[in-house]
Backbone as JSON, one array per atom type, in Angstrom:
{
  "sequence": "MTTSEKFNEEINNKIVKYILNNFPSEFNELTLPKDESLYEIGLLDSMGVIELVGFLENEFNVRIEDDEITYEKMGSINKMILLIISKT",
  "N": [[146.13, 16.4, 42.1], [144.04, 14.31, 43.93], [144.43, 11.51, 46.2], [142.25, 9.83, 45.97], [141.26, 10.55, 43.43], [143.42, 9.71, 41.87], [143.29, 6.96, 42.32], [140.79, 6.38, 41.17], [141.41, 7.04, 38.52], [143.38, 5.14, 38.01], [141.89, 2.74, 38.2], [140.09, 3.2, 36.08], [141.92, 3.31, 33.89], [142.93, 0.68, 33.87], [140.61, -0.83, 33.36], [139.82, 0.22, 30.85], [142.08, -0.42, 29.28], [141.99, -3.23, 29.42], [139.51, -3.75, 28.14], [139.94, -2.66, 25.55], [142.04, -4.27, 24.69], [140.92, -6.8, 24.63], [138.46, -6.82, 23.36], [137.99, -6.2, 20.31], [137.47, -3.17, 18.51], [136.3, -0.08, 17.03], [137.04, 1.83, 18.78], [139.29, 3.81, 20.85], [141.61, 4.75, 23.5], [140.79, 7.37, 23.94], [138.3, 7.63, 22.75], [136.6, 5.69, 23.69], [133.5, 5.19, 25.13], [132.64, 6.38, 28.35], [130.38, 6.68, 29.84], [128.4, 5.21, 28.72], [126.53, 2.23, 28.01], [128.44, -0.56, 27.46], [127.51, -2.91, 26.53], [125.09, -2.2, 25.28], [126.04, -0.6, 23.18], [127.14, -2.47, 21.63], [129.71, -3.43, 22.05], [130.31, -5.31, 23.99], [129.15, -8.64, 24.45], [126.94, -11.04, 26.02], [128.72, -13.03, 26.91], [131.08, -11.6, 26.92], [130.57, -9.82, 28.98], [130.63, -11.55, 31.16], [133.31, -12.35, 31.04], [134.51, -9.88, 31.52], [133.63, -9.35, 34.14], [135.02, -11.4, 35.47], [137.64, -10.51, 35.04], [137.56, -8.03, 36.45], [137.11, -8.96, 39.08], [139.45, -10.47, 39.54], [141.53, -8.62, 39.02], [141.09, -6.51, 40.82], [140.69, -7.72, 43.19], [138.12, -8.32, 44.27], [134.74, -9.38, 44.95], [132.16, -9.84, 42.8], [128.83, -10.0, 42.98], [126.18, -12.04, 41.59], [123.75, -10.65, 41.49], [124.65, -8.09, 41.24], [125.45, -7.67, 38.71], [124.29, -5.74, 36.81], [122.6, -3.18, 34.88], [122.48, -0.86, 36.4], [124.65, -1.1, 38.16], [126.84, -1.92, 36.64], [126.66, -0.73, 34.17], [128.22, 1.02, 32.7], [131.58, 2.19, 32.1], [132.21, 4.12, 34.02], [130.3, 3.49, 36.0], [131.21, 0.96, 36.7], [133.63, 1.63, 37.86], [132.76, 2.97, 40.18], [131.5, 0.81, 41.44], [133.69, -0.9, 41.96], [135.19, 0.75, 43.66], [133.41, 0.9, 45.8], [133.71, -1.6, 46.84], [136.26, -1.84, 47.75]],
  "CA": [[145.21, 15.28, 42.04], [143.95, 13.65, 45.22], [144.64, 10.06, 46.2], [141.01, 9.25, 45.46], [141.24, 10.77, 41.98], [144.44, 8.83, 41.29], [142.76, 5.6, 42.39], [139.75, 6.32, 40.14], [142.09, 7.04, 37.22], [144.05, 3.84, 37.89], [140.85, 1.76, 37.89], [139.65, 3.52, 34.72], [142.94, 2.92, 32.93], [143.0, -0.78, 33.8], [139.4, -1.31, 32.69], [139.89, 0.62, 29.44], [143.12, -1.23, 28.63], [141.47, -4.6, 29.28], [138.45, -3.76, 27.12], [140.52, -2.43, 24.23], [142.89, -5.4, 24.33], [140.18, -8.06, 24.54], [137.23, -6.68, 22.58], [138.34, -5.31, 19.2], [136.44, -2.23, 18.1], [136.83, 1.15, 16.44], [137.36, 2.75, 19.86], [140.62, 3.86, 21.44], [141.57, 5.27, 24.86], [140.12, 8.67, 23.99], [136.93, 7.6, 22.22], [135.78, 4.68, 24.36], [132.53, 5.88, 25.99], [132.75, 6.07, 29.79], [129.06, 6.77, 30.46], [127.43, 4.45, 27.93], [126.57, 0.79, 28.2], [129.27, -1.26, 26.48], [126.63, -3.94, 25.99], [124.13, -1.57, 24.38], [126.69, -0.1, 21.97], [127.59, -3.63, 20.88], [131.1, -3.76, 22.3], [130.3, -6.55, 24.77], [127.97, -9.49, 24.44], [126.78, -11.62, 27.36], [129.95, -13.72, 27.28], [132.04, -10.55, 27.21], [130.26, -9.31, 30.31], [131.14, -12.55, 32.12], [134.78, -12.23, 31.02], [134.85, -8.61, 32.17], [133.42, -9.56, 35.58], [136.17, -12.18, 35.94], [138.79, -9.6, 35.07], [137.41, -7.08, 37.56], [137.3, -9.68, 40.34], [140.86, -10.84, 39.69], [142.41, -7.45, 39.01], [140.87, -5.63, 41.97], [140.52, -8.57, 44.36], [136.77, -8.12, 44.79], [133.74, -10.38, 44.54], [130.97, -9.22, 42.23], [127.73, -10.95, 43.1], [125.33, -12.15, 40.4], [122.73, -9.59, 41.48], [125.3, -6.81, 40.97], [125.73, -7.6, 37.29], [123.11, -5.04, 36.31], [122.86, -1.89, 34.24], [122.68, 0.15, 37.44], [125.95, -1.27, 38.82], [127.92, -2.16, 35.68], [126.18, -0.28, 32.87], [129.21, 1.84, 31.99], [132.89, 2.15, 32.76], [132.12, 4.94, 35.24], [129.56, 2.73, 37.01], [132.1, -0.11, 37.16], [134.61, 2.26, 38.77], [132.07, 3.18, 41.45], [131.29, -0.5, 42.06], [134.99, -1.35, 42.47], [135.52, 1.6, 44.82], [132.53, 0.53, 46.93], [134.1, -2.91, 47.34], [137.66, -1.86, 48.22]],
  "C": [[145.22, 14.55, 43.38], [144.22, 12.16, 45.08], [143.42, 9.35, 45.62], [140.92, 9.38, 43.94], [142.25, 9.88, 41.27], [143.95, 7.39, 41.25], [141.68, 5.41, 41.32], [140.38, 6.22, 38.76], [142.78, 5.7, 36.97], [143.03, 2.75, 37.52], [140.37, 1.96, 36.45], [140.65, 3.0, 33.7], [143.03, 1.4, 32.77], [141.79, -1.36, 33.07], [139.46, -1.01, 31.19], [140.91, -0.23, 28.69], [142.62, -2.66, 28.41], [140.44, -4.67, 28.15], [139.04, -3.62, 25.73], [141.38, -3.6, 23.76], [142.11, -6.68, 24.06], [138.91, -8.01, 23.7], [137.49, -5.69, 21.44], [137.17, -4.43, 18.77], [137.11, -1.03, 17.44], [137.25, 2.15, 17.5], [138.83, 2.71, 20.24], [140.48, 4.47, 22.83], [140.77, 6.56, 24.97], [138.65, 8.61, 23.59], [136.03, 6.57, 22.89], [134.81, 5.37, 25.32], [132.63, 5.43, 27.44], [131.39, 6.05, 30.47], [127.98, 6.04, 29.66], [127.6, 2.96, 28.21], [127.39, 0.14, 27.09], [128.49, -2.39, 25.83], [125.7, -3.33, 24.94], [124.77, -1.02, 23.11], [127.32, -1.23, 21.16], [129.04, -4.02, 21.08], [131.22, -5.08, 23.06], [129.01, -7.31, 24.5], [127.89, -10.14, 25.83], [128.03, -12.36, 27.82], [131.04, -12.7, 27.63], [131.82, -9.95, 28.58], [130.81, -10.25, 31.37], [132.67, -12.47, 32.19], [135.22, -10.96, 31.74], [134.69, -8.72, 33.68], [134.6, -10.34, 36.16], [137.42, -11.34, 36.04], [138.72, -8.66, 36.27], [137.65, -7.76, 38.9], [138.76, -10.0, 40.57], [141.77, -9.62, 39.84], [142.3, -6.62, 40.28], [140.58, -6.4, 43.26], [139.18, -8.3, 45.06], [135.88, -9.27, 44.32], [132.52, -9.61, 44.05], [129.87, -10.27, 42.21], [126.88, -10.93, 41.84], [124.31, -11.01, 40.34], [123.32, -8.19, 41.31], [125.62, -6.62, 39.49], [124.49, -7.04, 36.6], [123.53, -3.76, 35.61], [123.18, -0.83, 35.29], [124.07, 0.08, 38.05], [127.11, -1.37, 37.83], [127.59, -1.65, 34.28], [127.13, 0.61, 32.09], [130.54, 1.7, 32.73], [132.84, 2.96, 34.06], [131.35, 4.22, 36.35], [130.4, 1.59, 37.56], [133.12, 0.44, 38.15], [133.96, 2.46, 40.15], [131.84, 1.86, 42.19], [132.6, -1.01, 42.68], [135.36, -0.55, 43.72], [134.67, 1.2, 46.03], [132.94, -0.79, 47.57], [135.54, -2.96, 47.86], [137.81, -1.01, 49.45]]
}
């Protein structure tokens, strides 16, 4: 596993752990969708999105601008990983 792959996995694991610990659902580490909108599947509401943005900013020491809180940039866990990588 390359350093880049390890970093991606680390980001993924932190995001998944945060979501599962803070937004109760029927999902677990294996079943949480990585390519689906957590908002569209009903896991997050608008307040949950704001909380998640705060977590991402604090955990990864990045600033997520208001115009980046979009489906294209944050519409799935995999998209969030790419956004974090682009900012580190």
